[in-house]
N, C-alpha and C positions, 0 to 999 in steps of 0.2 A: 645480511638482509634475509628476511624470511623467504620461503618459496614464493615465487612471483604471483602465482594464482591466489595465494592466501592474503595478499595485501588488500587493504581497502582502497576505495577510489581516490581519496586524498593522498594516500601514500604512493599509489601508482602515478598520479599526476606529478607529485614531487620527484619521483624517481626519473620520469621522462624529462622534466624541466631541468634537473640537475645533472643529466647525462649518466645516471647510474643504471638505466635500463632503456631499451627502445620500446616503442609501441609494438613493433613486430614481436619482440620477445614476450611482452605481456600477453598479446593475443595468442601466441603459440602456447604459452603456459596454460591459459584458460581453455584452449582447444584440447590440450592434452588431458586436463582435468575433466572436461566434458566426455572425452573418450573413455575415461576411467569410470565415471559415476553415472553417465546417462543411461546405460543399459538397465540399471535398477531404478533410477529416479524418474526418468522419462519427463524431463522438464521442457523439452524443446519441441516446437512445432515445425520450424524451418531453420536449417543451418546451411550456410555455404562457406565452408572454411577458407577456401582459396580466395574468395572475394573479400572476406574479413582480413586476411593476411595482406592482400593487395592494398586495401584501404589503410592498414597500419603502416605499410611501407611508404605510402603517400604522405602520411602524417610525419613520418621520420624525415622525409625529404624536404619539408617546408618549415617556415617559422611557426611558432606556436600560435594557434588560432584563438585559444581561450582557456578557461580554467580546467577543462577536462581533456586537454590535448593529449592524444594517444591512449586514452583510457577506454577499455572495452566496456560496452553496455549491452543489456538485453532489452528487448521491446515486447511487451505483452501483445498477443495476437488479436487484440481488439483495436489496435492502433495501426494506422496505415503506414506502409513502407513501399516506396517505389521500386526498390530492387529486390524485395522478398515478397512472397505471397502473403495475403492477409485474409484469413477465412472466418474470423470472428467466432471461432469455436463451433461452426455450423456447417453441415454438409451442403447447405444452400450455396455457400460461397467457396466451395472447394476450388482451389486453383486461382482464386480471384487475385488480380494484380492491380492495385490502385495506380492511378496516373501520377501521383506525387506523394511525397512524405507528409505525414501529419505535421502540424506546426511544431509540436514538441520534439519530434524526431529531427526536423530541419534545424531547430535551435541547438540540439545536442551536437549534431554534426558541425554546425557553425562554431561551437565551442571546442571542437577538436576531438569529440568522442568517436569511437569506432564501433559500429553496430555489429555485434557478434551474430545475432539471429533473433528469431521470434520465439517467445515462450508460450506455453500452453495456457489458454483461457478456458473457462467453462463456456457453455453455449450462450453467446451474446452477453457474457458476464453475468449470467444468472446462476441457476442451481444444479444443472446437470453436470456431474463431475467430468473432468477430462481424464487423461491417462496418467497424470503426474502422481507420484507417491511422496510421502514425507521422507526426507533424507535421513532422519534420525531413526526411523523404523518404517520400512516400506509397506508394512501392513496397516499403516495409519494414514488418514487423509492429510494432505498439506494445507487444507483449507481452500477457499475459493473466494472470488473468481480468479484472482491473480495467482493461481496455484503454481504455474511454471516459474513465474518471476521470483516468488518467495523461495521456492525450492532451489532454483539455480543459484541464488545468493547464499542460501544456507549450505549448499553442497560445495561451495567454492568454485562454481563454474563461471561466475561473473561477479564482479565487485559491486555492480550497480544494475538495477533493473527497473524499468517503468511498470507501473500498475495503475489501476483505476479503482475508485470506490463509489458505489451507488447505495449499497447497504452496509457491508462490512468487509469489502473485498481486498483491502490492504491490511487493516489492523488485525483481523482474525488470522489470515495466513502468516503474517509476520509473527504473531504470538505462537502459533502452532509450530512454525519452523525455526523459531529462536533467532530472529534477525530484527534489526530496526526497520520499522515500516512507517511511512509518513503519508498522510492524506492532507493535501493543501486545502486552504479555504475554497469553498465552492465558488467558481467564477474567477478566481485570481489568475489561473493559468489557462491558456487557450486550449479548447477541446476541438479545434478545427482538425478534421481527419481522424477523430476518435468516434467509433460507432456509438451513437446515443442509446441510452437505456431508459433513463428517467431524468429529463432535463432539470428537474427541480433539485437533484442531488448529485448528478454525475460530477466527479472531481478527479483530477490527476494526482498521482502519488508515485512513490518510489520505495524500493527496498535497498538496504545498504548494510554495512557492517558497523557503522557508527553514526551518531548525529552529525559529526563533522562532515562525513561523506554526504549526508542529506543536504546540509547547508551549502556544500559545494555544488551539488546538483541544482538547487534552487537558484543559486547565483548564475549558473550556466544558462538557465532558462530565462531569468529576469534581467541579468546584467547587474552591475554594481558589485558590492562586496558583502560578505556575510556580516551580520550584526556583531559588534564586539562582545567578548565574553562578559557574562554577568559579574559585576563586582561584589554585589551583596546577595545573600541568600534570598530566594523568591518566597512569596507568600503562596501557600498551597491550600486548596480546598479538597478535602477527601469526600468524594461523592460515591457512596456504595451503590446507589440507585435503588429503585423500588424492586428490582429483580435480584437483590443480593442473595436471597435464600435459594435462588436457582444456580448460584455459582458453586462450583465444586470446592471442597476444602482447600485444594492447592491454590486456587485463585484467591479465595478469601485470605489465606495465609500470606500470599505474595503481596496483595494490596496493603494489608495491615503492616507487614514488615517493611514495605517501601515507605509508608507514612512515617513509621518510627525512625527509619534510617535518614529520611529527609529532615525530620525534626532534629535528629541527633547531629546532623551536619549544619544546623542553624536555621533551617526553614521554619517559618511560622505556619503551623498546620492547624486548620480549623475544619470542623465538620458542619457545614451550614445546613439550615433547614430550607428546603426548596418548596415552591408552591405545589399543591396537589396535582396540578396539571402535568408535572413532570412524570408522574406515574403512568400517564397515558401515552407518552411519546413514542414508545416502541410500536404500539398499535397504530398510532397516527402516521408514523413513517411508512408502515406497510400499506396503508390505504393510498397515500400519495404515490408511493413507489409503483404499486400495481396499476394505478390509473395511468401513470406516466409510461410504463412499459407497454401498455396497450396502444398508446399513441405512437410510441417510437418504433414498435415492431408491427405496425398495421400492415405494411406491404408484405412482410414475410408471412404473417398470419393469413392474409388473403391469398397469396400466391403459392405458398408451399406448406399448407397445414400438415401434410403427411411427413414432412421433414423436421417438424418441431417435436421436442421431447415431451413426455407426459408432465415433467416438472414445469417446463415453460408454459405448456397449455394451461396448467393449473393457475399459474401466476396471471396469465392473460384472462382467464375466466373470472378470477377475483377482480381484476381491473374493470372488466365489463359490468360487473355487478355494483360498482361504486357509483352511486347517484351524485348529482351535483350538490345536493344539500350535505351529504356525508363528506364529500371532498372539501367543501367550504368549511365545515366544522373542523376537520383535521388541520387545514391551513390556518384557521384562526387560533387553534390551540398552539400550533407551532410558533406563530407570531408572538403570542403572549409569552411563551417560554424563552424565545430569543431575547425579548426585552428583559426578562428576569435574569437571564444569564449575563447579559451585558452589564446589568447592575451589580451582579456578583463580581465581575471582572473589574469593577471600580475599586475593589478592595483586595483582590487576589490576583496572582500572576498565572497560576496553573491550576487545573483541575486534575486530580488523580482518581482513576476509576478502573474497574475491571476491563481487560481487553478481550477476553473470551470466557466462556463458561468454565473451562479447565484446559487440561492438555488435549492434544489432538485425539479425537475419538478413533477407535479401531474400525477398520473397514474402509473401503473405497467407494461405497455406494452413495455417500453424501459428503458434503463439505463442512459440516458442523453448523452450529446455531449462531447466527449473527445478532442474537438478542442484545448483547452488551455494546453493540456498535450502532444500532438503529437510531437511538435518541441523539447521539452526538452527530451522526450524519445529517439528521433532520435539522440540527441547530447550526449546521453549515461551516463551522470554524475548523481550524487545523487540529489534527489528531496525530498522535505518534505512539507506536508500541515500543517499549523497552523490554528486552529480555530480563527476567527477574527471578529465575529459579527453575526447578523441575517438579514435575508431578510424580505420582507414585509409580508410574511405569518408566520413569527416567526421561520423559519427553519435556520439551521446553514449556514454560509458562511465562506470560508477559503481563505487564501492567500498561494501562493506557494513560497518556497525558493529553489534555485538551487545552487549547488556547483560545483567546478572544478572537472574534471575527476579524479577519484580514490583518492579523498581527504576526504573520508567518515568520519573518526573519527574527524578530524579538522572541517569539515563541521557541524557535529552534535554539536560540542562545540560552533560554531558560531550561529547555530540555537537555542541553549539553551539560549544564550545571547538575541537573538531576541524574544524568547518566554517570557523571563522575562520583556523585554522592552514593549512588547505588552500586557502583562498580559494574555497570551493566554493559559496557562496551564489549562487543564480540570480536 
């Protein structure tokens, strides 16, 4: 068996189920890995090792609760936990102790998972970077806002970590850190106990080492069983997007190579012509996002303006400048494009697109550009990053898969086929 910390969530669950490892041993292995990597990566906001080990021993002493029994997980610090502080990445909430777990955390515990700790988030899941660094090169950003969750999984400190996405907060850090990252269909999974940012887009997601691990996570939250493996090759639409020329050479090469490899494995790959409205979607997403953030953070803006970062103040100022007519225009464009995308999914199973402009930028002052995430977040369906190569500085590069609205289990089965075809499992 590989070193315990290096196992994925599904392998860990199987090891506990089959008596080849205890939950306590898995948690202890992750804690040892955290002790080794955390000083340089800085992925964690709150850790209570003894509490995690006690929870693991409790899992070992009882019958299996569910599909993640005994598996350690990390929780983004935008998500409430009753037994650990939740500060939402802001000094306004330093030391804040929620009264209860968020629904998603409660469901993970009910499925047998052991909470390791809270991972770093940017301020209210927006754009001011936290302390986390990219595990592949600590002089580079890990992305945001789910920076700690992506880095923790990439560094082997946790096999599974919760994230959220409102702009590009799962897919981009997953691409920068070289892990699988999944954003569920907006509204499919409960956000009760998750700090709102922009209700139109807020979505739950996770980081893992394989699509199989993600499917297990979704099963733990929703019940049932993962969708069966795809028997035939999927139909794939290559969508370079209107921003293609803003992608770095490594991203363009990764997307084109992925399209060729999928086709070589039997997928029918087409490059559809999309309506002109699609070229406006990144801008329209930003309009709706900024207006939504203004509403969601009104109390913080009014009560503690001195504790808001310049980056967040700029977002809120943009939100305040959005008039009703401009907001309605953006929402109408989004609605038309959602209809057009649904029609595309009548003849394809997956969309293949860039996940990020390129490899993680140098420096820790920003989290990278979410340009290639905005339109897909606006269109609300499931998205997934697959590791797909390296850039010129040896840092990971990913490709993005997009599925039809509310098709999440089947989408993950299709993504697992693509993962095998690309050899992208980490």
